[in-house]
N, C-alpha and C positions, 0 to 999 in steps of 0.2 A: 656303422650299420645298426648297432644297438641303440644309439641316440635317435636315429631316424625312425626306427620301428617303434620305440617307446613313445616318441612324440605322436606318431600316427595313432597308436592305441589310446593315448590320452584324449584324442579328439574324436573318438568313434563310439562314445558311450560304452566303454569296455565291458564285455560280458564273457567270462571264460566258457560259458556254454555255447558261444557262437563258433562252433567248429568250422563252419564254412569259411569264415573270415580268417581265423587263425591258421588253418591248414593251408589256405591259398598263400598267405604270407610266408609260411614256413617252406612250402615247396619252392617258391621263388628264391628265397635266401639260400637254401641248401643247394639249389641247382647252380648257384653262382659263386658260392664260397666253399671250395673243396676242403678247406681246413676245419670247417665247422662240422661237429658230429651230431649235435642235437639242438633243436629249438625248444625252449622250455618256458612255461608260464604257469603261475599259481596265484591264488587269491587268499585273503586272510582266513577263510574258512577251511583251508587245506585242500581245496579242489585243485587239480593239477592236469596239465596237458603237455605232452611231449611228442614231438615228431622226431624220430630217431633214424639216422642213416645206418643201414645195414651193410655188412661186408660186400654184398653183391650190388650195392648201389640203390636198392629199393628203400622206400621210406615207410616206416611203420608208425602208427599213432598209439600212444599210451594215455589212457584217461583214468584219473582217480576222482571219483564222484562221492563227496561227503554231504551232498545237499539234502539227503533224506534222513540223516542221523546215523546211517551205517556207511561203511566204506565199501564201495564197489570198484573193482579194477577191470578195465577193458583194454585189450590189445586188438588193434585192427591191422592185419598183415596185408601187404601189397606185393605184387610182382614188380619187375623192373620197368614195366610200362605204366605203372600206377594203378592197376586194377586191383580191387579188394579181392583177396583169395581166401581169407579166413578171419574169423572174429572169435576171440577167447575172452571169457569173463571169469573172474575169481574174486575171493574176498580175503586172501591170505598174504597180501602185500603190506609190509609194515612201513612203507615209505611215507614220510610226512614232510612236504617241502618246507614247511615253516621252521623246521629244525636244521635245515641244510645251510651251509655257508653262503651259497649263492643268493639265498633268500634273505637271511638275517643281515648279511653285509650290505644289502641294497635297500632295506626298508626305509632308512632315514637319511638318505643321501641324495644329492642333486647331480652328482658326478657318477660316471660308470664305475661300478665296483668290480675290481679284479680279485677273484678269490685266491687264497693260497692253493698250492698244488694239493690235490686230494684224489681219492679213488671214487669214480662215478658209481652210484648205487646200482644202476640197472645192469650195465655190462661189465662192471668191475675192471675198468681200464683207467689209467691215471690221466689226469688232465686239469684244466683250469676253466673257470666260468666267468664271463663278463656279463654283468646284469645291471638293470636300472628299474626303479619303481614305476608303476603306472599310476598316474594321479588323475583324480576327478575334480569336480567343482570344489572350490575352497581348499585345494591341495589335499583332498581326501585320498588316502592310499587305497587303491583298488586292487593292487596285486604287484607282482614283480615279474619281469620278463628277462630272459637270459639266453646266451648262446654258449654251448660247451665246445671247448677246443681240446682235442686229445693231443698229448705230448708226443705221440708217435710221429707226428708230422715234423716236430723239431728234431727228434732222434734220427729220422731219416736224413735230414739235412746234415747233422753232425757226422754221419757216415762219410759224406763227400769231402770233408775237410782233410787236407794233408798237412800235418804239423811235424816238421823235422823228419827223422828217419822212422821213429817208432812212437811218436806222440799221438795223443787223442784229446778231443775236447769233450767236456761234460759240463752240465749246468747244475749248480747247487744253490738252494735257497738259503736265506739268512739263518735258518735253524740247522743247517747241515744236511738236509734231505736232498737226495738226488732228484732233480726235476727232469733232466733229459740225459741220455747216454746213447752212444752209437749202437749198443746192444740193448734194446728196449727191455728185454727180459731181466736185465740186471737192476732195474730201478724199483721193482716191487718184490715183496715176499708174501707168501701165503701163510695165514694163521687160521686154521680151521677152514671155514668157507669164505673167509674175507681176505682180500689182498690189501696190503699196506705198503706205503712208501718206505724205503730204507735210507739209513744214514750213510754218508760217504765212507766211514770207517768199516762198515759191514762188507764192503767190497774186498777188503783184505789187500789193498794195493798200497805198499809202503811208501811209494812216491807221493800218492795222493794224501796219505795220512800226514806226511811231513809238510806238504804244502798247506 
């Protein structure tokens, strides 16, 4: 899906200000891919567009506009029927997509970039992002497009597995951080206002530690 979407954007004179095009793409993708939480796209100037799935199934749009030299953040809220019910504007959002792993990992690649497990900035939930650059003429980099996948989908699956009498399955990355656990609240910790992934030894499970 990421390949097809990036290829389409490559061939449409990509413009991050073209909300009609990007939102229509996002609405279609999110309607058909339940495991995807967010449709995200950014350009080299730090402009950003995200269509985010909400807990009730509605789709909200977040826009970060840096085209005028200042940063303006706009949220467009919708109901479950897709009708716009509220619009919020602020200037106190520190998010810059150009510093995020999904953007930096895809800038200079031709293959889909799978990020490491990390905490999403906006909703502070753990997940991974698959992304690809958007290219123009002469391979000019016009931006990066990605899809966010929350690991709660994997954690829900792990709950269904029966392993022996008392066993459980968890997923750990190469650095020892927990990526998915049947009890999703155990895979992150809060430090101040930020949620961070935890290492397996922090669970205090002697069997896991020995393994």
